[in-house]
C-alpha positions, 0 to 999 in steps of 0.5 A: 563414558566418551559415548555418553559425553558425545550423546549429551553434547549432541542432545544439547546442540539439538535442543539449541537448534530446536529453541532457535527454530521456535524463536525465529520470527515467521510470518504467514504473508506480507503486504506491500502498500504504496501511494498514488501512481501517476503516469501521464498529465494533459495527454502526455506520458510522464516517463518514456516507455523505452527509457529506464524504469522509473521504479528504480530501487523499488524493482530490486526491493520488490524482487526480494518479496515476490510473494507479497501482495503489492497494492497502490492507488492508480491516479492515471486511468488507462485508455484513449481520451475522446477524439477532439478533446483537449485534456487539461493539466488535471487530466491524468489519462494515460495511453494503454501502452503505459501499462508496461510501467505497472507490470515492471514492478509486478503490482498485484492490485491497483485501486481506481476508487478516486477522483481521476477514475473517469479522466479517459472520458466516459469509457475510461473506467472500463478501458482501464479494467480490461487493460489491467486484467489483460496484463495480470493486474487486478483493478479495484472499483469502489465498494467492491470486495476483492478477495486474495486466497494466499494459502489454505485458510489465509485470505485478504479482503480489499475494499476500496472507498472514494471518500473525496469526490462523492459522499460515503455510503457508510452503511453499505461499506460497513456491511461489506467490512462486517461480512468480510471480517465474519468470514475470518479474512484480514480486511484492508480498506483502501480509502481516497480522502483528505486534503491535498498537501496537508500534513495531517488528517481532518477531524472528519477523516478521523471520525470516518476511520473510527467508524470503519474500524468499528465495522471491522477493518484491520488496515485503513490505507489512505491516499490522495493528499500527495504527501505523507500523513501519520500512521496510528493504531486505532482500537475498535469500540465494538470488539476491541481489535486494533487496526492500523490506520495510514492516513496518507502514504503520499505519492509513489510515482508522480510529476509533482516536482514543485512540492518537495514533500510530494517527492518523498515516498514510502512503501509500507510492508505489513507482515501478518502472523495468525491473521494478526498484524505482527510487524511493520516495515518502512521502505523510504524512497525519494523520486529523483528529478534528474533521473526520474527514478525512485531511489532509496532515501538516506540520511535526513530524508529517512528521518523526515519520513519516519517522523512524518509517518510516526512509524516508530510510535507503532512499536509495542504490544508484540509489534515489531517495527523496522526501517529497510536496511536498518536494524529492527527496533 
C-alpha cells in the first residue's frame, strides 16, 4: 500500500511537471527593433570614441537576448567626405572609426534606405557597406531583400524602403514582399517615411501601410520622424493576416537635445512562435544629456512612451504585451 501511495504521488508530480512544461511560453526567436542612429553631425563625432559607451543600459539588455536579430536605421553613413568640402549641420557622415559604436551593441542589421545615405559624398554608400561587412554587420539597401536563416525552417526577410526622399516603386516592392511571403518567411519592411517631429502618421502613410500589408508584410518598422508614433494591428484585405505596424520608433541614438520627445527612445522586442507574432515587449529608454548615454526610463516617462506608442492596445487574440521589468499584461 505504501508503494502504491508513493507511486501515485510520483505520477501526480510527473503529470504536474508535464502540464507546467506544456503551458510555459516558448518562442522560436525574437527581434529587437530600434529607431534612428546618428553618430556625427557637420563632420564632428557626437560621442567620444574612447569614452563611455553611449548605449548605456541597452548593453546589458542586449546581452540578455544574444540570439535576437537586432536592427536599427543608420542615419550616419560611414566614410570620408570629399576633401575640401564643408559639411553643413544636416550632414551626418561619420568617420569610419565610428563603426566601433555599432559593434558595442552587437547590431545585426542596419538599414541605409534613408535620406542621409549619400552624406559621405558619392562614394558614401559603398564605403558604409564595406565598413559594416568588415565588422560583421549587414547593411540594408533600398528594395533589396536580406534573408536571415535562424534555424531549419525559420527565416526572416528584411526589405528596406525609402519612402521619404524618393517616390515609392510600389509594384516592385510588393513583388518582393509577395515572393518572400510565398516562401514562408516572416516579412519585415523597414520604411523611412513621415514628417519630422509629428505625433502621428499622415493619411498617405496609412494608405501605403495598407498596400504593403496587402502584399504580405508581417511587420512594418517605421522611422524618420525622430519622435515616436503609434503602433497598431492592420489586417490584410487579401488573405486576412494581421500585421504589426510601427509608424515610428523615434530615435535610438542622436544629438537632438532641443526636442525633448526626440530623447525618449524605445526598442521593441517582437517574439515569434510558429511563424506568427506571439508577444510584443517595450523596452523604454531615455537619452541622458549629462552622460550622453541611454538609460532605462522610469515613472511618468514610461507612461508617456506607452501612451504615445499605444502598445497596450496591441494586447488580445493570443498576443502577450509587456514592458521591460514590469509584469506582463
